[in-house]
C-alpha positions as CSV (number, residue, x, y, z in Angstrom):
1,M,228.6,-66.1,147.2
2,C,225.9,-68.5,145.4
3,E,223.3,-70.9,147.3
4,F,225.2,-73.7,146.0
5,D,228.7,-72.4,147.6
6,K,227.3,-72.0,150.6
7,I,225.8,-75.7,150.9
8,A,229.2,-76.9,149.7
9,V,230.8,-74.5,152.4
10,T,228.3,-75.9,155.0
11,M,229.0,-79.5,154.5
12,E,232.6,-79.3,154.3
13,V,232.9,-77.8,157.8
14,L,230.0,-80.4,158.9
15,C,232.1,-83.0,157.5
16,E,235.4,-81.6,159.2
17,I,233.4,-81.6,162.5
18,A,232.5,-85.0,162.1
19,M,236.3,-86.3,161.2
20,D,237.7,-84.5,164.0
21,G,238.7,-86.8,166.6
22,G,239.7,-84.1,169.1
23,R,235.9,-83.4,169.5
24,M,233.3,-85.2,171.6
25,L,231.2,-88.1,170.2
26,A,227.7,-86.2,170.3
27,E,229.6,-82.9,168.4
28,R,230.4,-85.7,165.4
29,Q,227.3,-87.2,165.6
30,R,224.8,-84.0,165.1
31,A,227.6,-83.1,162.4
32,I,226.6,-86.5,161.0
33,D,222.7,-85.9,161.4
34,A,222.9,-81.9,160.4
35,L,224.4,-83.2,157.0
36,T,221.0,-85.0,156.2
37,L,219.5,-81.7,155.9
38,F,221.2,-81.6,152.1
39,R,220.6,-84.2,149.7
40,E,223.8,-83.1,147.8
41,S,225.6,-84.9,151.1
42,L,225.6,-88.3,150.0
43,Q,229.4,-88.2,148.7
44,T,230.3,-86.4,152.1
45,M,228.6,-89.2,154.0
46,E,229.7,-91.7,152.3
47,Y,233.4,-90.5,152.9
48,I,232.6,-90.6,156.7
49,S,231.6,-93.9,156.2
50,R,234.7,-95.0,154.4
51,K,237.3,-92.8,156.8
52,T,235.9,-92.3,160.1
53,D,237.8,-93.9,163.2
54,L,234.7,-94.9,165.0
55,D,232.2,-97.7,164.1
56,I,229.3,-95.7,165.8
57,L,229.8,-93.0,163.5
58,R,230.4,-95.4,160.7
59,Q,227.1,-97.4,161.6
60,R,225.3,-93.8,161.4
61,A,226.7,-92.5,158.3
62,G,226.0,-96.0,156.8
63,L,222.3,-96.3,158.0
64,Y,222.1,-92.2,156.7
65,I,223.4,-93.5,153.3
66,Q,221.2,-96.1,152.8
67,R,218.2,-94.2,153.6
68,M,219.0,-91.5,151.5
69,K,219.5,-94.2,148.5
70,S,216.2,-95.7,149.0
71,G,214.7,-92.1,148.6
72,A,213.4,-91.9,152.3
73,H,212.9,-88.5,153.8
74,I,215.4,-88.2,156.5
75,S,214.6,-86.3,159.6
76,M,217.6,-85.1,162.4
77,S,216.0,-87.2,165.1
78,A,218.0,-89.2,166.9
79,V,218.7,-92.6,165.2
């Protein structure tokens, strides 16, 4: 499996965790945070922002989207 495929699978799994209403809020937030490790995650973040069922997750993803688009370096520290 090439590096790109590994990243794509990882982002897909993190997206599934973020969108899973049966998981604890903290798990879902950490999945969104973990997506910031990948510069390729912008589309995934935008999907989460559009489709999530919780405003707090929408705001978290939206903040990361804004930072990514502005070129800011993002860490996984709490928002």
